[in-house]
N, C-alpha and C positions, 0 to 999 in steps of 0.2 A: 192597906190593900190597894187603895187608889194610887199611891206612890209606886207600888210594885208594878201596876199595870202601865203607868206612864214610862217607867224605866224600860219595860219590855218593848213598848212602842217605839221609843227612841232608838233602841238597839236595832229593831227591824228596819227602821228608816235608814240608819247608817249602812246596814248590809245591802239594802236596795241601791243606795247611792253608789257604794263601792262597786256593786255589780254593774251598774249602768255606766260608770266612768269609762271603762275601756271602749264601750260601744260608742259613746259620745265622742271620745277622742278619735276613734277610727273613722267615724263619719266626717269629722272636721278635717282629718288628714287627707282623706280621699278627695274631699272638695277642693282643698288647697292644691293638691297634685294635679287634679283635673284642670284647674284654672291656669296653672303654669304651663301644662302640656298643650292646652288650647291655644296659647299664644306662641307656641314653639314652631319654627320652620324646619321640618325634617329635611327638606330638600337642601337647605343651606348646610345642615350638619354633615350630610353625606356627599356634598358636592366636592369633586376633586379640586385641590388647591392649584392655583395657577402654576406654581413652581413644579409641582408633580406632573401636570399636563405637559409642560415644556420639556421636561426630562424625557417623558415617554415619547413625545413627538420627535425629539432629537434622536433618540435611540432608533425609532422606526425609520426615520429618514436616513440614518447612517446605514441601517441594514439594507434599505432599498438601494442606496448608493453602492454598497458592496456587491449586491446581486446584479447590479447593472454595469459593473465595471467592464471595460473592454477586455478582450483577450490580451494575453501577454505578447502574442505575436501578431503580425499582420501579413496578409497575402497580397502579393502584387498582381497576380493573374489567377483569379478564381476559376476561370474556364479551362485552364490548362491542367493536365494531370501527368504524373510521371508514368513512364512505360514500365510496368511491373508485371512479370509473368506469374509470380507467386499467386496462389489462390487466396492467401490471406497475408496482409502486411500491416504494419503499424509503425509510425514514426512519432516519438513523443519526447517532451522535455523532462529530463530527470530532476531538474530543480523544482519545477512547478507541478509536475505530474500531469501536465496538459497534453492531450493527444493532438498532434498537428494534422495528421492525415492517417486514414486507415481504410482497409477493405476487409469485409467479413471478420471484424475484430472479435466477435463472440462465437464464431463457428469453430467447433472442435476438430482437431486433426492429430494424427500421431506426431510426436515431436522429436523422436530419435535422441541423439546424444546431448541435446540441450537440457535433457533430464538431469545431466550431471551437475548442473548449477544447483539444483535442489539437493543432490547427493552430497555435494561439497558443503552446503549450508548445514545440513543435518549432522554430518560428520564433525564439522567445526563446533556445533552447538553442544554435542555430547562427549567429545573427546577430552581426555585429560592430557596434560603436557607429557607425561611419561607413558602413554598408551603404546603398546607394541603389538602389532598384528602379525599373524603367521600365514604365509601363502599356502593355500591348500591345493590339492590336485583338482578339486571341483572348480575352484576359482580359475585355475589355469586352463580348464577345459572350455571356458567361455569363448565365444566367437571373437576373434581378433587377437593379435599378438603384441599390440602396442604396450609399452611399459617395461618390457623385458624383465619381468619378475621371475624369480626362480622358485621351484618347489621347495617348501620348507623354510624359505627365507623369512627372517624376522625383520620387520620394518616399522618405523614409527608411523602412526596413523596421520600425523601432521605432514610427513613426507609423501604419503600416498596421494595427497590432494594434488601434488604437482603433476605426476603422470596422468591423473584423472582429468585435469583441466588443460594441460599443455598438449598431451598426446591423445587425449580422449580414450584412455585405457579402460576397456571393459573389465579386464582382470583386476585393476585397481579398485574399480567400483564394487566388484564382488567381494574382494578381500575386506574392504571397509565394512560392507554390509554383514558379512559373515562374522566379523570380529565382534560386532554389537548384537548379533542375533539377526539373521537375515529378515525373517518375517517381522520382527519388532522394528527393524530399521525402516522397512517399507511403510509400516504403519505410521512411523514418525514423519516420513516424507509427506504422507497424505494429511497428517495432522497439521504440519507446518503450512501446507497449501491452504487448509481450512482456516488457519489463524490469519493468513494473509488475504482471506476472502477471495481465493482463487476457485470460484465455484464451478468452473468448467474444466478443472484439472484433476487427473487421477494418475497414480503411479502403480505399476505392477512389478517393476524391477528397478535396480539402482543404476543401470547402464543406459537404458533407452532402446535396447534391442527389441523389447516387446512393443507390438503395434498398439497395445492397450495403454501404453504411456501416452496419454493424450492431454492436450491443453488448447488454449486460444491465444492469439497474439495479445489480447487484452490482459489475460492472466499472466503471461510471461513478462509483460511490461510492469505489472505489479511486483513480481518477483525481482526483476532487474532494479526497480526503484528502491526496494527494500535493501538489496545488496549494496546499492550505491550509497544509501544513507547509513546503514548499520554494519556492513561487512565489506568495506572497500578493500581490505587486505586480500580477500578472495578474488575480486575483480582485478586487482593489481597483478596477481599471479598470471591471469590470462593475457596480460600485455608483456610478460617477460619473453625473451627469445629462447631462454633455456634455464635449467636449474640442475645443479649437480650435487650429489652426495659422494661418499667414498666409493660406493658400488655402482652408482648410476649417473647418467647424464641424459636428462630428458629435454627434448627440443619442442618448441611451439610449432604445431602443424597448421595453424590458422593461415588462410590465404590473405588475411587482412593485416597481418603483422607487418609493420613498417609503412603502412599507408598513412598519408598525411592526416593528422587529427585522430587516428585510431587510439582508443584508450582501453580496449578490452572487449571480451565477449566469448561466445562459444558457438561452434558449428556442429551439425549432425547430419547423418544420412542413413536411411534404410530404404528398401524398395517401396515400403508402404508410405513412409513419411516424405520421400523424395529429399531434397536439400532443405535444411532448416538452419536458421541462424538467429542469434542475439548478438548484435554488434553495437558498440558504443563509440561515439565520435565527439570530439570537441570541435564545434563548428563556429566560424566567424559570422554569426547571424545578428550581431549587435555591434554598434559603433564602439561601445564601451568595453567589449570583451567577447569571449567565446561562450557558447551554450553547450551543455552536455546533453547530447541527443542519442536516444536509443532507437535502433532500427531493427525490427523483428519480422522475420519471414517464416511462413509455413507453406509446405507444398510448392517449393520453387524448383523449376528445372535448371536454373542457373543463378544461384544466390549472389555470386560475384557481380554479375551484370545487373541484377535487380538492385542491389545495394548501391552500386555506382550511379545508377539512374536516379535513385531517390536522393542521393547526396547532391547530384547536379541540380535537381529540382529545388531542394532546400536552399542551396547556396544562391540560386538565381531568384527565387520567388518569396522566400520567408525572411522577415526581419523583425527584430524586437525593438520596441520603443513606443513613444506616443504616436497618436494619429498624425500629428504635425511633422513627424520624421519622414513621412512617405515621400516628400519631395527633396529630402536632404541629399547631398552629393553622394554619400556613401551608399545610399539606397539606389539612386538612379543609375549609378555605375554598374549595379548588379543586373540591370534589366537588359 
């Protein structure tokens, strides 16, 4: 009987010890961890390493340097301004996208036939190589006879771009729009303007006859820059003297064709828009070479005179290079 009780007591003691073991072990472990953490320097653990700090500082300095870079161009006489009668104008570098000078650059005006630059862009984007359009009576009824298209005539959409840009044919603009669905085509013109972030631009027709075709010189500079980068073939058309097919011979009506440095553009006129123009010139503003400069006018009474005055001003007062070039011979000779 006594042996039986001793055995039971031993068993109970073992069970108690086994039950206490995890508690004792846990307490010991917590004590050990606390001791270790007590001597740990958290600030040192999360302190940025020197090499990381240097890289971050270097990146920041480079960013500041980029933001503080001087303009690509320099102005000889900041007090002088060109004589320009247009209500809005802009001259900008097509390589850098930099605006050299402007007036009312974000003010909206009717743009007349320089709308056709967008018409040409959209037609080029959606046309297929073998697209053939048919000249309708409605298209021929559009104001203006340039293009000499005939009723019922079938013509490649790729050929229609030539009378559109060379002769500013309103008929050609309408034939193109009708071929792709006029309303859908105009929607695409506005979508393209939105894609190019031309927030001040809206199109109501493909020709520019509508006074509701409106834009800003800033937006037209964006469009011109895009064409210069992505669609130079369209701008090259505007610098051709003529283009012929078996049935047609279209001539360039631009007053700037043949001017020194002229590399393309588009003009327009309506009573509401007055004279408008997008003109591109390659100008000797750098010792190392020419610069591609866009000059854009809206609401001009005499675009030829305005553009010529801007050109004279740019050639005399603007140069590209470092600040140290200001006293170089090729600059002082310009003054």
